[in-house]
PyMOL CGO cylinders between C-alpha atoms (Angstrom):
from pymol import cmd
from pymol.cgo import CYLINDER

trace = [
    CYLINDER, 13.26, -17.10, 16.51, 10.64, -16.91, 19.27, 0.3, 1, 1, 1, 1, 1, 1,
    CYLINDER, 10.64, -16.91, 19.27, 9.47, -20.26, 20.61, 0.3, 1, 1, 1, 1, 1, 1,
    CYLINDER, 9.47, -20.26, 20.61, 6.23, -20.15, 22.60, 0.3, 1, 1, 1, 1, 1, 1,
    CYLINDER, 6.23, -20.15, 22.60, 6.29, -21.92, 25.95, 0.3, 1, 1, 1, 1, 1, 1,
    CYLINDER, 6.29, -21.92, 25.95, 2.53, -21.99, 26.39, 0.3, 1, 1, 1, 1, 1, 1,
    CYLINDER, 2.53, -21.99, 26.39, -0.66, -20.60, 24.89, 0.3, 1, 1, 1, 1, 1, 1,
    CYLINDER, -0.66, -20.60, 24.89, -3.80, -19.56, 26.74, 0.3, 1, 1, 1, 1, 1, 1,
    CYLINDER, -3.80, -19.56, 26.74, -7.16, -18.45, 25.40, 0.3, 1, 1, 1, 1, 1, 1,
    CYLINDER, -7.16, -18.45, 25.40, -9.56, -16.05, 27.07, 0.3, 1, 1, 1, 1, 1, 1,
    CYLINDER, -9.56, -16.05, 27.07, -13.12, -14.89, 26.55, 0.3, 1, 1, 1, 1, 1, 1,
    CYLINDER, -13.12, -14.89, 26.55, -14.00, -11.28, 27.22, 0.3, 1, 1, 1, 1, 1, 1,
    CYLINDER, -14.00, -11.28, 27.22, -17.26, -11.22, 29.13, 0.3, 1, 1, 1, 1, 1, 1,
    CYLINDER, -17.26, -11.22, 29.13, -19.90, -8.49, 28.77, 0.3, 1, 1, 1, 1, 1, 1,
    CYLINDER, -19.90, -8.49, 28.77, -18.79, -6.88, 32.01, 0.3, 1, 1, 1, 1, 1, 1,
    CYLINDER, -18.79, -6.88, 32.01, -15.21, -6.65, 30.67, 0.3, 1, 1, 1, 1, 1, 1,
    CYLINDER, -15.21, -6.65, 30.67, -13.81, -9.46, 32.80, 0.3, 1, 1, 1, 1, 1, 1,
    CYLINDER, -13.81, -9.46, 32.80, -11.66, -12.20, 31.27, 0.3, 1, 1, 1, 1, 1, 1,
    CYLINDER, -11.66, -12.20, 31.27, -12.40, -15.90, 31.59, 0.3, 1, 1, 1, 1, 1, 1,
    CYLINDER, -12.40, -15.90, 31.59, -9.82, -18.51, 30.61, 0.3, 1, 1, 1, 1, 1, 1,
    CYLINDER, -9.82, -18.51, 30.61, -11.19, -21.17, 28.25, 0.3, 1, 1, 1, 1, 1, 1,
    CYLINDER, -11.19, -21.17, 28.25, -9.82, -24.61, 27.48, 0.3, 1, 1, 1, 1, 1, 1,
    CYLINDER, -9.82, -24.61, 27.48, -8.36, -25.15, 24.00, 0.3, 1, 1, 1, 1, 1, 1,
    CYLINDER, -8.36, -25.15, 24.00, -10.44, -28.31, 23.50, 0.3, 1, 1, 1, 1, 1, 1,
    CYLINDER, -10.44, -28.31, 23.50, -13.63, -26.20, 23.61, 0.3, 1, 1, 1, 1, 1, 1,
    CYLINDER, -13.63, -26.20, 23.61, -12.47, -24.07, 20.67, 0.3, 1, 1, 1, 1, 1, 1,
    CYLINDER, -12.47, -24.07, 20.67, -12.96, -24.88, 17.00, 0.3, 1, 1, 1, 1, 1, 1,
    CYLINDER, -12.96, -24.88, 17.00, -9.85, -23.98, 14.99, 0.3, 1, 1, 1, 1, 1, 1,
    CYLINDER, -9.85, -23.98, 14.99, -10.16, -23.42, 11.28, 0.3, 1, 1, 1, 1, 1, 1,
    CYLINDER, -10.16, -23.42, 11.28, -7.56, -25.07, 9.05, 0.3, 1, 1, 1, 1, 1, 1,
    CYLINDER, -7.56, -25.07, 9.05, -4.71, -22.91, 7.81, 0.3, 1, 1, 1, 1, 1, 1,
    CYLINDER, -4.71, -22.91, 7.81, -5.51, -21.32, 4.47, 0.3, 1, 1, 1, 1, 1, 1,
    CYLINDER, -5.51, -21.32, 4.47, -2.76, -19.98, 2.29, 0.3, 1, 1, 1, 1, 1, 1,
    CYLINDER, -2.76, -19.98, 2.29, -3.64, -16.48, 1.12, 0.3, 1, 1, 1, 1, 1, 1,
    CYLINDER, -3.64, -16.48, 1.12, -3.93, -15.93, -2.60, 0.3, 1, 1, 1, 1, 1, 1,
    CYLINDER, -3.93, -15.93, -2.60, -1.35, -13.81, -4.37, 0.3, 1, 1, 1, 1, 1, 1,
    CYLINDER, -1.35, -13.81, -4.37, -2.41, -10.74, -6.31, 0.3, 1, 1, 1, 1, 1, 1,
    CYLINDER, -2.41, -10.74, -6.31, -1.91, -12.71, -9.54, 0.3, 1, 1, 1, 1, 1, 1,
    CYLINDER, -1.91, -12.71, -9.54, -4.25, -15.46, -8.25, 0.3, 1, 1, 1, 1, 1, 1,
    CYLINDER, -4.25, -15.46, -8.25, -6.85, -12.84, -7.34, 0.3, 1, 1, 1, 1, 1, 1,
    CYLINDER, -6.85, -12.84, -7.34, -6.66, -11.25, -10.80, 0.3, 1, 1, 1, 1, 1, 1,
    CYLINDER, -6.66, -11.25, -10.80, -7.13, -14.64, -12.49, 0.3, 1, 1, 1, 1, 1, 1,
    CYLINDER, -7.13, -14.64, -12.49, -10.05, -15.44, -10.19, 0.3, 1, 1, 1, 1, 1, 1,
    CYLINDER, -10.05, -15.44, -10.19, -11.59, -12.09, -11.21, 0.3, 1, 1, 1, 1, 1, 1,
    CYLINDER, -11.59, -12.09, -11.21, -11.41, -13.05, -14.89, 0.3, 1, 1, 1, 1, 1, 1,
    CYLINDER, -11.41, -13.05, -14.89, -7.95, -12.00, -16.08, 0.3, 1, 1, 1, 1, 1, 1,
    CYLINDER, -7.95, -12.00, -16.08, -6.31, -14.33, -18.57, 0.3, 1, 1, 1, 1, 1, 1,
    CYLINDER, -6.31, -14.33, -18.57, -2.82, -15.76, -18.25, 0.3, 1, 1, 1, 1, 1, 1,
    CYLINDER, -2.82, -15.76, -18.25, -1.76, -13.40, -21.06, 0.3, 1, 1, 1, 1, 1, 1,
    CYLINDER, -1.76, -13.40, -21.06, -3.11, -10.45, -19.05, 0.3, 1, 1, 1, 1, 1, 1,
    CYLINDER, -3.11, -10.45, -19.05, -1.06, -11.29, -15.95, 0.3, 1, 1, 1, 1, 1, 1,
    CYLINDER, -1.06, -11.29, -15.95, 2.09, -12.55, -17.70, 0.3, 1, 1, 1, 1, 1, 1,
    CYLINDER, 2.09, -12.55, -17.70, 3.80, -9.11, -17.66, 0.3, 1, 1, 1, 1, 1, 1,
    CYLINDER, 3.80, -9.11, -17.66, 3.08, -8.82, -13.93, 0.3, 1, 1, 1, 1, 1, 1,
    CYLINDER, 3.08, -8.82, -13.93, 4.83, -12.10, -13.12, 0.3, 1, 1, 1, 1, 1, 1,
    CYLINDER, 4.83, -12.10, -13.12, 8.14, -10.67, -14.35, 0.3, 1, 1, 1, 1, 1, 1,
    CYLINDER, 8.14, -10.67, -14.35, 7.74, -7.32, -12.60, 0.3, 1, 1, 1, 1, 1, 1,
    CYLINDER, 7.74, -7.32, -12.60, 9.94, -6.63, -9.61, 0.3, 1, 1, 1, 1, 1, 1,
    CYLINDER, 9.94, -6.63, -9.61, 7.81, -4.76, -7.10, 0.3, 1, 1, 1, 1, 1, 1,
    CYLINDER, 7.81, -4.76, -7.10, 9.35, -2.38, -4.59, 0.3, 1, 1, 1, 1, 1, 1,
    CYLINDER, 9.35, -2.38, -4.59, 7.15, -0.60, -2.10, 0.3, 1, 1, 1, 1, 1, 1,
    CYLINDER, 7.15, -0.60, -2.10, 7.82, 3.06, -1.58, 0.3, 1, 1, 1, 1, 1, 1,
    CYLINDER, 7.82, 3.06, -1.58, 6.34, 5.81, 0.50, 0.3, 1, 1, 1, 1, 1, 1,
    CYLINDER, 6.34, 5.81, 0.50, 4.18, 7.71, -1.99, 0.3, 1, 1, 1, 1, 1, 1,
    CYLINDER, 4.18, 7.71, -1.99, 3.44, 10.51, 0.44, 0.3, 1, 1, 1, 1, 1, 1,
    CYLINDER, 3.44, 10.51, 0.44, 7.08, 11.63, 0.24, 0.3, 1, 1, 1, 1, 1, 1,
    CYLINDER, 7.08, 11.63, 0.24, 7.19, 11.95, -3.56, 0.3, 1, 1, 1, 1, 1, 1,
    CYLINDER, 7.19, 11.95, -3.56, 6.52, 15.44, -4.93, 0.3, 1, 1, 1, 1, 1, 1,
    CYLINDER, 6.52, 15.44, -4.93, 5.94, 14.40, -8.55, 0.3, 1, 1, 1, 1, 1, 1,
    CYLINDER, 5.94, 14.40, -8.55, 6.62, 11.61, -10.97, 0.3, 1, 1, 1, 1, 1, 1,
    CYLINDER, 6.62, 11.61, -10.97, 7.03, 11.64, -14.71, 0.3, 1, 1, 1, 1, 1, 1,
    CYLINDER, 7.03, 11.64, -14.71, 6.40, 8.98, -17.31, 0.3, 1, 1, 1, 1, 1, 1,
    CYLINDER, 6.40, 8.98, -17.31, 6.58, 8.71, -21.06, 0.3, 1, 1, 1, 1, 1, 1,
    CYLINDER, 6.58, 8.71, -21.06, 3.88, 6.37, -22.36, 0.3, 1, 1, 1, 1, 1, 1,
    CYLINDER, 3.88, 6.37, -22.36, 3.84, 4.77, -25.82, 0.3, 1, 1, 1, 1, 1, 1,
    CYLINDER, 3.84, 4.77, -25.82, 2.77, 8.11, -27.30, 0.3, 1, 1, 1, 1, 1, 1,
    CYLINDER, 2.77, 8.11, -27.30, 6.23, 9.49, -26.53, 0.3, 1, 1, 1, 1, 1, 1,
    CYLINDER, 6.23, 9.49, -26.53, 4.75, 12.53, -24.78, 0.3, 1, 1, 1, 1, 1, 1,
    CYLINDER, 4.75, 12.53, -24.78, 6.23, 13.08, -21.30, 0.3, 1, 1, 1, 1, 1, 1,
    CYLINDER, 6.23, 13.08, -21.30, 3.61, 13.34, -18.58, 0.3, 1, 1, 1, 1, 1, 1,
    CYLINDER, 3.61, 13.34, -18.58, 4.04, 14.77, -15.08, 0.3, 1, 1, 1, 1, 1, 1,
    CYLINDER, 4.04, 14.77, -15.08, 1.76, 14.00, -12.15, 0.3, 1, 1, 1, 1, 1, 1,
    CYLINDER, 1.76, 14.00, -12.15, 1.96, 16.20, -9.04, 0.3, 1, 1, 1, 1, 1, 1,
    CYLINDER, 1.96, 16.20, -9.04, 1.30, 14.68, -5.61, 0.3, 1, 1, 1, 1, 1, 1,
    CYLINDER, 1.30, 14.68, -5.61, -1.01, 17.01, -3.69, 0.3, 1, 1, 1, 1, 1, 1,
    CYLINDER, -1.01, 17.01, -3.69, -1.09, 14.71, -0.67, 0.3, 1, 1, 1, 1, 1, 1,
    CYLINDER, -1.09, 14.71, -0.67, 2.44, 15.08, 0.64, 0.3, 1, 1, 1, 1, 1, 1,
    CYLINDER, 2.44, 15.08, 0.64, 3.26, 13.82, 4.09, 0.3, 1, 1, 1, 1, 1, 1,
    CYLINDER, 3.26, 13.82, 4.09, 3.35, 16.54, 6.73, 0.3, 1, 1, 1, 1, 1, 1,
    CYLINDER, 3.35, 16.54, 6.73, 6.74, 15.17, 7.82, 0.3, 1, 1, 1, 1, 1, 1,
    CYLINDER, 6.74, 15.17, 7.82, 8.42, 17.32, 5.18, 0.3, 1, 1, 1, 1, 1, 1,
    CYLINDER, 8.42, 17.32, 5.18, 7.33, 20.52, 6.93, 0.3, 1, 1, 1, 1, 1, 1,
    CYLINDER, 7.33, 20.52, 6.93, 8.32, 19.22, 10.34, 0.3, 1, 1, 1, 1, 1, 1,
    CYLINDER, 8.32, 19.22, 10.34, 11.81, 18.26, 9.23, 0.3, 1, 1, 1, 1, 1, 1,
    CYLINDER, 11.81, 18.26, 9.23, 12.74, 20.99, 6.78, 0.3, 1, 1, 1, 1, 1, 1,
    CYLINDER, 12.74, 20.99, 6.78, 10.37, 23.80, 7.77, 0.3, 1, 1, 1, 1, 1, 1,
    CYLINDER, 10.37, 23.80, 7.77, 9.29, 24.12, 4.13, 0.3, 1, 1, 1, 1, 1, 1,
    CYLINDER, 9.29, 24.12, 4.13, 5.83, 25.21, 3.06, 0.3, 1, 1, 1, 1, 1, 1,
    CYLINDER, 5.83, 25.21, 3.06, 4.34, 22.28, 1.12, 0.3, 1, 1, 1, 1, 1, 1,
    CYLINDER, 4.34, 22.28, 1.12, 2.11, 24.52, -1.00, 0.3, 1, 1, 1, 1, 1, 1,
    CYLINDER, 2.11, 24.52, -1.00, 5.14, 26.49, -2.20, 0.3, 1, 1, 1, 1, 1, 1,
    CYLINDER, 5.14, 26.49, -2.20, 6.93, 23.27, -3.22, 0.3, 1, 1, 1, 1, 1, 1,
    CYLINDER, 6.93, 23.27, -3.22, 3.85, 22.03, -5.09, 0.3, 1, 1, 1, 1, 1, 1,
    CYLINDER, 3.85, 22.03, -5.09, 3.38, 25.39, -6.83, 0.3, 1, 1, 1, 1, 1, 1,
    CYLINDER, 3.38, 25.39, -6.83, 7.05, 25.43, -7.85, 0.3, 1, 1, 1, 1, 1, 1,
    CYLINDER, 7.05, 25.43, -7.85, 6.72, 21.97, -9.40, 0.3, 1, 1, 1, 1, 1, 1,
    CYLINDER, 6.72, 21.97, -9.40, 3.48, 23.00, -11.16, 0.3, 1, 1, 1, 1, 1, 1,
    CYLINDER, 3.48, 23.00, -11.16, 5.16, 26.10, -12.64, 0.3, 1, 1, 1, 1, 1, 1,
    CYLINDER, 5.16, 26.10, -12.64, 8.32, 24.27, -13.69, 0.3, 1, 1, 1, 1, 1, 1,
    CYLINDER, 8.32, 24.27, -13.69, 6.53, 21.33, -15.37, 0.3, 1, 1, 1, 1, 1, 1,
    CYLINDER, 6.53, 21.33, -15.37, 3.23, 22.97, -16.42, 0.3, 1, 1, 1, 1, 1, 1,
    CYLINDER, 3.23, 22.97, -16.42, 3.56, 22.05, -20.11, 0.3, 1, 1, 1, 1, 1, 1,
    CYLINDER, 3.56, 22.05, -20.11, 3.87, 18.35, -19.20, 0.3, 1, 1, 1, 1, 1, 1,
    CYLINDER, 3.87, 18.35, -19.20, 1.18, 18.18, -16.50, 0.3, 1, 1, 1, 1, 1, 1,
    CYLINDER, 1.18, 18.18, -16.50, -1.67, 15.80, -17.18, 0.3, 1, 1, 1, 1, 1, 1,
    CYLINDER, -1.67, 15.80, -17.18, -3.10, 15.20, -13.76, 0.3, 1, 1, 1, 1, 1, 1,
    CYLINDER, -3.10, 15.20, -13.76, -2.62, 14.88, -10.07, 0.3, 1, 1, 1, 1, 1, 1,
    CYLINDER, -2.62, 14.88, -10.07, -2.38, 12.02, -7.61, 0.3, 1, 1, 1, 1, 1, 1,
]
cmd.load_cgo(trace, "trace")
């Protein structure tokens, strides 16, 4: 909801000083809409069939550094657990918990399902 009252442009000189410059001396590039991830995949060679499942996916961003582990069951039907070894240090600052102990506990509890780490 902010409405600009005026705009000014400045050049930073080699000595660090600022010099105001008139807008008519500047060359402005036309606005270019940024490509979506789907557009970028198609431009890189993906087919419409390749990206079709992605168009229906609902994406939610989450903070991966706060997730200790995640589990998935691929088409093989074998559960797989991935442990996050790059936890945020916020967990220690808030709860006073040793991150290594939490990671080791998860590794012990889910060792038969572990396939990798993130």
